[in-house]
C-alpha positions as CSV (number, residue, x, y, z in Angstrom):
1,X,230.1,6.3,194.3
2,X,227.8,9.3,194.8
3,X,226.7,9.9,198.4
4,X,223.2,11.2,198.7
5,X,220.5,11.4,201.4
6,X,218.3,9.1,199.3
7,X,220.0,5.6,198.8
8,X,217.8,5.0,195.7
9,X,219.7,7.8,193.9
10,X,223.2,6.4,194.5
11,X,224.9,5.6,191.2
12,X,228.4,4.5,190.4
13,X,230.7,6.1,187.7
14,X,229.6,3.8,184.9
15,X,225.9,4.3,185.6
16,X,226.5,8.0,185.7
17,X,228.1,7.9,182.2
18,X,225.2,5.8,180.9
19,X,222.7,8.4,182.2
20,X,224.7,11.2,180.7
21,X,224.7,9.6,177.2
22,X,221.0,8.6,177.4
23,X,220.1,12.1,178.5
24,X,222.0,13.6,175.6
25,X,220.0,11.5,173.2
26,X,216.8,13.0,174.4
27,X,213.6,11.6,172.9
28,X,215.5,9.6,170.3
29,X,217.1,7.3,172.9
30,X,220.3,5.4,172.4
31,X,220.9,1.8,171.3
32,X,222.5,-0.4,173.9
33,X,225.0,-1.9,171.5
34,X,226.1,1.5,170.3
35,X,226.2,2.8,173.9
36,X,228.6,-0.1,174.8
37,X,230.9,0.9,171.9
38,X,230.8,4.6,172.7
39,X,231.5,4.2,176.4
40,X,234.0,1.3,175.9
41,X,232.1,-0.8,178.4
42,X,231.8,-4.5,177.9
43,X,228.2,-5.4,177.0
44,X,227.9,-7.8,179.9
45,X,228.9,-5.0,182.3
46,X,226.6,-2.5,180.6
47,X,223.7,-5.0,181.1
48,X,224.2,-5.0,184.9
49,X,224.5,-1.2,185.1
50,X,221.3,-0.8,183.0
51,X,219.6,-3.4,185.2
52,X,220.2,-1.3,188.3
53,X,218.9,1.8,186.6
54,X,215.8,0.0,185.3
55,X,215.0,-1.4,188.7
56,X,215.1,2.1,190.1
57,X,212.8,3.4,187.3
58,X,215.5,5.8,186.0
59,X,215.6,4.4,182.5
60,X,213.4,2.2,180.4
61,X,214.3,-0.2,177.6
62,X,212.5,-1.1,174.4
63,X,213.6,-4.2,172.4
64,X,214.3,-3.4,168.7
65,X,215.5,-5.4,165.7
66,X,218.1,-3.8,163.4
67,X,219.4,-5.0,160.1
68,X,223.2,-4.6,159.9
69,X,224.4,-5.8,156.6
70,X,222.9,-9.3,156.1
71,X,222.4,-9.9,159.8
72,X,219.5,-9.0,162.0
73,X,220.6,-7.7,165.4
74,X,218.4,-7.6,168.5
75,X,219.2,-4.7,170.9
76,X,217.5,-2.3,173.3
77,X,216.6,1.3,172.8
78,X,217.2,3.1,176.1
79,X,215.3,6.2,177.2
80,X,215.1,8.2,180.4
81,X,211.9,7.5,182.3
């Protein structure tokens, strides 16, 4: 856990990794399902980490639909705010 003077800026290790990957993606953003695979974080756990970052206004999510093979997949495109 990062100890800072501002409690709103405290992030855990998983949240820091998420921020690092999203930051590397720049304007293009990163898909939530791919981020889960790249970081090796279960999608349910990633959801909660993203929720904390969204509430603080650090990241924003946009719902997107992808076609993977014959299936349509609903995921989020994540950007830094």
